[in-house]
N, C-alpha and C positions, 0 to 999 in steps of 0.2 A: 575370915575376911569376916571384922565389926559385923558389917551390916545383913551377911548372909546367916549371920549365927542366930543374930538379934529378929530375925521377921522383918527386915529394913526398920528398923528404929534405934539405926545408930546413928541420927542427924543429931547435930548438934556438938561434937569433938569438933578440934580447929582442925585446919589442913594440917599440920605437922602429924599432927595422931592418922587422917588419912594417908598421909605422905608413907612415912612407915610401915604401915601395914601393906600398903601398895608394892615396899618394896620387898619385904617377907617375900608377900604371894609370888611376885614377877619372881623374884630368887629362887624359890620355891619348884617354879613351874621352868625351870634352866632360861629365864631371858637373863639378856644383858640389859641389867637396869643399872643407872645414874640418879643418884639425887642431888639436887642443885648443882646442877652444871654446869661453870660459865662456860659461855659459847660470844665470840665477837656479835657485835650486830654493825651491818655494813649500810652502807649510803653511799651510790654512786660508785659501786664497787671499790669504796674505801671503807676499812675500821672506824666508826665512829665512837663505840662504847664497848661494854663489856654487861653481859644479861647472865642472869640465874635460871634457867628453867627449872619448874619443879621437878619432872624426872624425862629423861632420854633413853629412852626404848633400842636395845639392838641399832645403836649409831643411825639412827634416823626417823624415829617416832617420838617428838615432843610431845609432852602429856601435861596439862594445865589442869590444878585440881579444884575445888570448889566446895564451901561448904555453905552454901545460901540457903536461902528459901525456895528460890526459882532464878533460872539462869535468865539473862536479859540480851539482847542481841550483843552489848558493849561487849558481854564476855566472848561472843564468838568472834568479833572485831578482833578483840585485843588478840586472841589466838594468833588471826590472821598477818596480824601485823608482827609478832611474836615469828612466824614461820617466813614474814619477807624478810627482815630483820634481819636473821641468822638463816639466814636461803637454805631451809629445812623445805620439805614439801609437803609432808603427812601431818599433822595433831589433833591430839584427843583433847577434848573437855570434859571431863568428866567431876561431876556436882553430887556430891552425896547430900542430898536434900530430904526434907520431911517425908518425902512420899518415897523415896528408895532413890536407887542410884541412875542418874540419868548420864549418859554417855552421846556426845557428838562429835562427829570426825570432819573434818576441817581441812583443805587444800591450800597453799600457796597459791594456784591460779584454778579458776574456778571449774575448767575441763577434766582436770584430773578425776579416776574411776579407781575405785582400788582391786 
C-alpha cells in the first residue's frame, strides 16, 4: 500500500487512488471486495434511493475512505447515517491523512461490540 512503503507520506492523493490500492490489497489477502457498490437506501422500511459506498467487504462491512487533514465528527456521523440508511451494521472510516492512516470502526447501533 502507498502509505506502508513510503513511511506514511502517502497523504495528498485523491481518495480514488487509495480506493484502488485498498481493492488490490484486500483482493490479494483473499477478501471479497466491491468498489462503488450500489445499495438501496431505506426509510421506514421503504426504498427511498440508491447510494454508492466506497468499498463493501465480505458482504457486510461498509468502508468509507477519506483523504483529509483530519477526521471530523461529521465524517463519523455520515458513516453511521449510511449504515442506518442501507441497513448494514459495521462500518470502517479510514483516513489517509498527513500523519498516517487513521481507522475508526462505527456501528449502526451503539451497543454492538466487535
